C-alpha positions in Angstrom: -11.7 11.8 -7.0 -14.4 9.6 -5.7 -16.3 10.5 -2.5 -17.5 7.4 -0.7 -19.3 9.3 2.1 -23.0 9.3 2.5 -25.0 11.7 0.4 -26.9 12.8 3.5 -25.8 16.3 4.7 -23.4 16.2 7.6 -23.8 18.2 10.8 -21.9 21.4 10.9 -19.0 21.8 13.3 -19.3 24.9 15.3 -16.6 27.0 17.0 -17.8 25.8 20.4 -17.4 22.2 19.3 -13.8 22.9 18.3 -13.0 24.6 21.5 -14.3 21.5 23.4 -12.1 19.3 21.3 -9.0 21.5 21.9 -9.5 21.1 25.6 -9.4 17.3 25.3 -6.4 16.6 23.1 -2.7 17.4 23.4 -2.0 17.7 19.7 -3.2 20.5 17.4 -6.9 20.9 16.4 -7.3 22.7 13.1 -10.2 23.8 10.9 -10.3 25.2 7.3 -8.6 28.6 7.0 -6.4 28.2 10.1 -2.6 28.3 9.8 -1.3 24.7 9.6 -4.5 23.2 8.3 -3.2 22.8 4.7 0.1 21.3 5.9 -1.7 18.8 8.1 -3.9 17.8 5.2 -1.2 17.6 2.6 -0.9 14.1 1.0 1.4 12.1 -1.2 -1.0 12.3 -4.1 -1.3 16.0 -4.8 -4.6 15.3 -6.5 -6.1 14.1 -3.3 -6.9 17.4 -1.6 -8.2 16.6 1.9 -10.9 18.9 3.2 -12.1 17.6 6.5 -14.3 19.7 8.9 -11.7 19.2 11.6 -8.2 17.9 11.8 -6.8 16.4 15.0 -3.0 16.1 14.9 -2.9 13.1 17.3 0.1 13.0 19.5 -0.9 9.8 21.2 -3.6 7.1 21.4 -5.7 9.2 23.8 -5.9 12.0 21.2 -7.2 9.4 18.7 -9.8 8.3 21.3 -11.0 11.8 21.8 -11.2 12.5 18.0 -13.3 9.3 17.5 -15.6 10.1 20.4 -16.0 13.7 19.2 -16.9 12.5 15.7 -19.3 9.7 16.8 -21.2 11.9 19.2 -21.9 14.4 16.4 -22.7 11.9 13.6 -19.5 12.6 11.7 -17.3 10.1 9.9 -13.6 9.6 10.9 -10.8 9.5 8.4 -7.1 8.7 9.1 -3.9 9.9 7.5 -0.6 8.5 8.4 2.6 8.5 6.3 1.4 6.3 3.5 0.6 6.8 -0.2 -3.1 6.2 -0.1 -6.1 8.4 0.7 -9.5 7.3 -0.5 -11.4 10.5 -0.6 -11.4 14.2 0.3 -12.7 13.4 3.8 -15.1 16.3 3.3 -17.1 17.0 6.5 -15.1 14.3 8.4 -12.9 14.4 11.5 -9.4 13.6 10.2 -6.9 12.1 12.6 -3.3 12.5 11.5 -0.9 10.1 13.2 2.6 11.2 11.9 3.5 12.5 15.4 3.1 9.0 16.9 6.7 7.8 16.5 7.3 5.2 19.2 9.4 2.2 18.4 10.0 -0.5 21.0 12.2 -3.4 19.8 12.7 -6.7 21.6 15.7 -8.2 19.8 15.9 -11.6 21.7 12.1 -12.1 21.0 12.5 -10.8 17.4 9.5 -8.5 17.8 8.9 -4.8 17.5 6.0 -2.5 18.6 5.5 0.6 16.5 3.1 3.5 16.8 0.9 4.6 13.9 3.2 7.4 12.6 6.3 5.3 12.1 7.6 4.8 8.5 9.3 1.7 7.3 12.8 3.1 7.0 12.8 3.9 10.7 12.0 0.2 11.5 14.4 -1.1 8.9 17.3 0.9 10.4 16.5 0.1 14.0 16.0 -3.6 13.3 19.3 -3.7 11.3 21.2 -2.7 14.4 20.2 -6.2 15.8 20.7 -8.1 12.6 17.0 -8.2 11.9 14.6 -7.1 9.2 10.8 -6.5 8.8 8.6 -7.4 5.9 8.7 -3.9 4.6 7.5 -2.9 1.1 9.0 -1.4 -2.0 8.9 2.2 -0.7 10.5 2.5 2.8 9.2 6.0 3.2 5.6 4.9 3.6 3.8 4.2 6.9 4.1 0.8 8.6 0.5 0.8 9.7 -1.5 1.3 6.5 0.8 -1.0 4.5 0.5 -3.8 7.1 -3.3 -3.5 7.5 -3.6 -3.8 3.7 -1.6 -7.0 3.7 1.9 -5.8 2.9 3.9 -7.4 0.1 7.6 -7.4 0.7 9.8 -7.5 -2.5 12.5 -9.3 -0.6 10.9 -11.6 2.1 7.3 -12.0 0.9 7.7 -15.1 -1.3 9.4 -17.0 1.5 7.5 -15.6 4.5 4.1 -14.3 3.2 2.3 -11.1 3.8 3.3 -8.6 6.5 -0.1 -9.0 8.0 0.6 -12.7 8.5 3.2 -11.9 11.2 1.3 -9.3 13.3 0.8 -10.5 16.9 -1.0 -7.6 18.6 -2.9 -4.5 17.5 -3.9 -1.4 19.6 -7.0 0.1 18.0 -9.6 2.7 18.8 -13.0 1.4 17.8 -16.1 3.3 17.0 -17.2 3.5 20.6 -14.1 5.5 21.4 -12.5 2.6 23.4 -8.8 1.8 23.0 -8.5 -2.0 22.7 -5.5 -4.3 22.6 -6.6 -7.0 20.1 -5.0 -10.4 19.6 -6.0 -13.7 18.2 -7.0 -14.8 21.6 -8.7 -11.7 22.9 -10.9 -10.9 19.9 -10.3 -13.4 17.0 -12.9 -11.8 14.7 -11.7 -8.3 14.9 -8.0 -9.5 14.8 -8.8 -11.4 11.6 -10.6 -8.4 10.0 -8.0 -5.8 10.8 -5.2 -7.7 9.1 -6.2 -7.2 5.5 -9.2 -4.9 5.4 -7.7 -1.6 6.2 -9.6 1.3 7.6 -13.1 -0.2 8.2 -12.9 -1.2 11.8 -11.1 1.5 13.8 -8.0 3.6 14.1 -5.0 1.5 14.7 -2.6 3.3 17.1 0.1 0.6 17.4 1.2 -2.7 15.9 3.4 -5.5 17.3 4.9 -7.8 14.7 7.7 -10.3 14.0 11.2 -9.5 12.7 13.5 -11.9 10.9 17.3 -12.6 11.0 18.1 -11.1 7.6 21.0 -8.7 7.1 21.5 -8.7 3.3 20.2 -9.7 0.0 21.4 -9.9 -3.6 19.3 -7.7 -5.8 18.4 -4.3 -7.3 17.5 -3.2 -10.8 18.2 -4.1 -14.4 17.1 -1.5 -16.9 16.6 -2.3 -20.6 15.7 0.1 -23.4 11.9 0.3 -24.0 12.4 -1.0 -27.5 13.3 -4.4 -26.0 10.0 -4.7 -24.0 8.6 -7.6 -26.0 11.6 -10.0 -25.8 12.3 -9.0 -22.1 8.7 -9.4 -21.0 8.2 -12.8 -22.7 11.4 -14.1 -21.2 10.5 -12.7 -17.8 7.0 -14.3 -17.7 8.5 -17.8 -18.4 11.5 -17.3 -16.1 9.8 -15.9 -13.1 7.4 -18.8 -12.5 10.5 -21.1 -12.0 12.2 -19.1 -9.4 12.6 -20.5 -5.9 10.8 -18.8 -3.0 14.1 -17.2 -2.0 13.8 -15.0 -5.1 11.3 -12.3 -6.0 10.9 -10.3 -9.1 8.6 -7.8 -10.8 8.8 -5.9 -14.1 7.7 -2.4 -15.1 7.4 -0.3 -18.2 8.5 3.2 -17.3 8.5 6.6 -19.0 10.9 8.5 -16.7 11.1 12.3 -16.3 14.3 14.1 -17.3 15.4 14.7 -13.7 19.1 15.4 -13.0 19.2 13.0 -10.1 18.6 10.0 -12.4 21.5 8.3 -14.1 22.1 9.8 -17.5 20.8 6.7 -19.5 17.5 6.9 -17.6 16.7 10.6 -17.9 13.6 11.1 -20.0 13.9 7.5 -21.2 11.3 4.8 -22.0 12.7 1.8 -20.2 11.9 -1.8 -19.0 12.7 -2.0 -15.3 13.3 -5.6 -14.0 13.4 -5.8 -10.2 15.1 -8.7 -8.4 15.9 -9.9 -4.9 17.4 -13.1 -3.7 18.1 -14.2 -0.2 20.7 -16.9 -1.0 24.4 -16.7 -2.0 25.6 -14.2 -4.5 26.7 -17.0 -6.8 23.3 -18.7 -6.8 21.5 -15.4 -7.2 23.7 -14.5 -10.2 23.1 -18.0 -11.7 19.4 -17.5 -11.5 19.5 -14.0 -13.0 21.8 -14.8 -15.8 19.1 -15.8 -18.3 17.4 -12.4 -17.9 20.7 -10.5 -18.2 21.3 -12.3 -21.5 17.9 -11.4 -23.1 18.9 -7.9 -24.3 21.6 -5.3 -23.6 21.1 -3.5 -20.3 21.4 0.3 -20.1 21.8 0.2 -16.3 22.8 -2.9 -14.3 22.4 -2.0 -10.6 22.1 -5.5 -9.2 24.6 -6.3 -6.4 25.1 -7.6 -2.9 23.2 -5.1 -0.7 22.4 -4.6 3.0 18.7 -4.9 3.8 18.8 -1.2 4.8 19.1 -0.5 1.0 15.9 -2.3 0.1 14.6 0.9 -1.7 17.1 0.2 -4.5 15.0 -2.6 -5.9 12.1 -0.5 -7.0 13.6 3.0 -6.8 10.1 4.4 -6.1 9.7 8.2 -6.2 9.8 9.8 -2.8 8.5 13.3 -3.6 4.7 13.9 -3.6 3.2 14.2 -7.1 -0.2 14.4 -8.8 -1.1 11.0 -10.2 -3.9 8.7 -11.4 -3.7 4.9 -10.8 -5.4 1.6 -11.3 -4.8 -2.0 -10.4 -5.9 -5.5 -11.3 -5.0 -9.1 -10.4 -4.1 -11.8 -12.9 -5.0 -15.5 -12.7 -2.1 -16.2 -15.1 0.2 -14.3 -17.5 0.5 -16.3 -20.7 2.1 -15.2 -24.0 -1.2 -13.7 -25.2 -1.4 -11.5 -22.1 2.2 -10.4 -22.6 1.4 -9.5 -26.2 -1.7 -7.5 -25.1 0.5 -5.7 -22.5 3.1 -4.8 -25.1 0.4 -3.5 -27.5 -1.1 -1.1 -24.9 2.1 0.2 -23.1 5.0 -0.7 -25.4 7.2 1.7 -27.4 4.7 2.0 -30.3 1.6 2.5 -28.1 1.9 6.2 -27.4 1.0 5.5 -23.8 1.6 8.5 -21.5 1.7 6.4 -18.3 4.8 6.9 -16.1 4.8 3.3 -14.7 2.9 0.1 -15.5 4.1 -3.0 -13.6 3.5 -6.6 -13.0 4.5 -8.3 -9.7 4.9 -12.0 -9.3 3.5 -13.3 -6.0 3.0 -17.1 -5.4 5.2 -18.9 -2.9 4.4 -18.1 0.7 1.9 -15.5 -0.4 -0.3 -18.4 -1.3 -0.1 -20.1 2.1 -2.5 -19.5 5.0 -0.6 -18.1 8.0 -0.7 -19.8 11.4 -3.4 -17.3 12.4 -5.7 -16.6 9.5 -6.5 -13.1 8.3 -8.6 -11.2 5.7 -5.9 -10.6 3.1 -7.7 -10.9 -0.2 -5.1 -12.0 -2.7 -3.9 -15.4 -1.4 -3.7 -17.7 -4.4 -3.4 -14.8 -6.9 -0.1 -15.3 -8.8 0.3 -11.8 -10.4 -0.9 -8.2 -9.7 -0.7 -5.4 -12.1 -0.5 -1.7 -11.2 -0.2 1.5 -13.2 -0.1 5.2 -12.7 0.2 8.3 -14.8 1.5 11.7 -13.6 -0.5 14.7 -14.4 -2.8 17.5 -13.1 -6.6 17.7 -13.3 -6.4 18.9 -16.9 -5.0 15.5 -17.9 -7.7 13.5 -16.1 -9.3 12.1 -19.2 -6.1 11.2 -20.8 -4.8 9.4 -17.8 -8.0 7.6 -17.0 -8.5 6.5 -20.5 -4.9 5.2 -20.7 -5.2 3.3 -17.4 -8.6 1.9 -18.4 -7.0 0.7 -21.7 -4.4 -1.3 -19.7 -7.0 -2.8 -17.5 -9.1 -3.7 -20.5 -6.2 -5.3 -22.3 -5.5 -7.6 -19.3 -9.2 -8.3 -18.5 -9.3 -11.7 -20.2 -6.8 -13.0 -17.6 -7.8 -10.9 -14.6 -9.0 -12.2 -11.2 -11.7 -10.3 -9.3 -9.9 -10.3 -5.9 -7.5 -7.4 -5.6 -4.7 -6.2 -3.4 -6.3 -3.6 -1.2 -3.1 -1.5 -0.8 -3.1 -0.8 -4.6 -6.8 0.2 -4.9 -7.2 3.8 -6.1 -9.8 6.2 -4.9 -11.7 5.5 -8.1 -11.8 1.7 -7.7 -14.1 -0.3 -5.4 -16.4 2.6 -4.7 -19.5 0.6 -4.0 -20.4 -2.5 -1.9 -20.6 -4.8 -4.9 -17.1 -3.8 -6.1 -15.7 -4.2 -2.6 -17.3 -7.6 -2.3 -15.5 -8.6 -5.5 -12.2 -7.4 -4.1 -12.5 -9.7 -1.1 -14.6 -12.5 -2.5 -18.1 -13.3 -1.4 -17.3 -15.5 1.6 -14.6 -13.3 3.1 -16.8 -10.2 2.5 -19.8 -11.7 4.3 -17.7 -12.3 7.4 -16.2 -8.8 7.2 -19.7 -7.3 6.9 -20.8 -9.2 10.1 -17.8 -7.9 12.0 -18.4 -4.4 10.7 -22.0 -4.5 12.0 -20.8 -5.6 15.4 -17.9 -3.2 15.7 -19.1 -0.1 13.9 -22.9 -0.2 13.6 -23.1 3.5 12.6 -20.4 3.2 9.9 -18.2 5.9 11.5 -15.3 4.5 9.6 -16.5 5.0 6.1 -13.8 7.2 4.5 -12.3 4.1 2.8 -13.2 1.3 0.5 -16.2 0.9 2.6 -18.1 -2.2 3.9 -21.4 -0.5 4.7 -23.7 -1.5 7.6 -27.2 -2.8 6.8 
């Protein structure tokens, strides 16, 4: 995997340094070889082996402050691991702060707001909010961390097209900056940093808590339609024409999947090549079914799991895998998805392609995703109508096969691709240099981010990420 740290040698961390840090924090402090180090470093992508010089298992915001101060005083970078799916590098030589112990949730039901600490996952917020008839703008995988998802924009498969990105509805952020200070940042207190944090994850500090808005949503009509992979061409062409006419209350994406032969999968899906159509609608069941009817009629379904569901069952739209796995991934954005793009997609991942990729999907955005929020932020994909994302499962010995297969998908879609990308989908092997990161955000947005970075993190302490360098 890529390694975006400086090539300059990093200072060694001595036993005395670790003893000092142990005396300052309440959570565990671990170094390579100690019991618990491997567990603390374990990540969702089993290919992303984390090898920091020191791990601080932060129990609270004060532990994060001490970890950052320790790193900055010794010229070491800081990396962060919460409960998400993304880690950009091995964090070799860094101080890694893990936040999964920080589980505080404080919900204000009358005010429709919630404050969550950095280790909270979405299902925990979904369940707590549901007790009050409310819902957050959570993503397709409720087992991922709230903080990383939101700082990268956050694209809800139920509420996003009507309400925008999760980052659009953040009101307050607690963040430890490179000087080791814990700041509470709002649009009024620090408008530049507040703008940058919501969309450009990881470059400006360690977020220890977020406060954001909830919405009065209890249910939706949606779930999954599965078609045999042999019907990809007709389903995909129907979907690309159908999806652009949906009202903002409806959201859909489509994926080509080669599923493993797992016993927990329904029999028709075990080991199968399928087309997976995802759908969610916030209106009545009758209207939702009327809108979906044209897609149900395109080809025979092998599984129809679309129904009236409580918002707590949002994971049933995408059915994302929960167990960690070794995988390779890539993403791109699309300016449009015409018939020619659909044909190119079928050629590279369809049933005759020989593609080994486990999942290649296209998500439709538009609607409120295109509208600027009341308080602007640095989300990079406003105005981008489609994003594509693919991954292949395999160990290091399959690296060339998976990389080549993913590159083939990206090349096939290149004539219709947009430069700005969704930061939550960027892999460790994408946007590894300043020019590439600039393209992800666009020149004007990147220039503002670079100025804020220079002011907030002049030594580039937070560089284990898709980095905006200083100088």
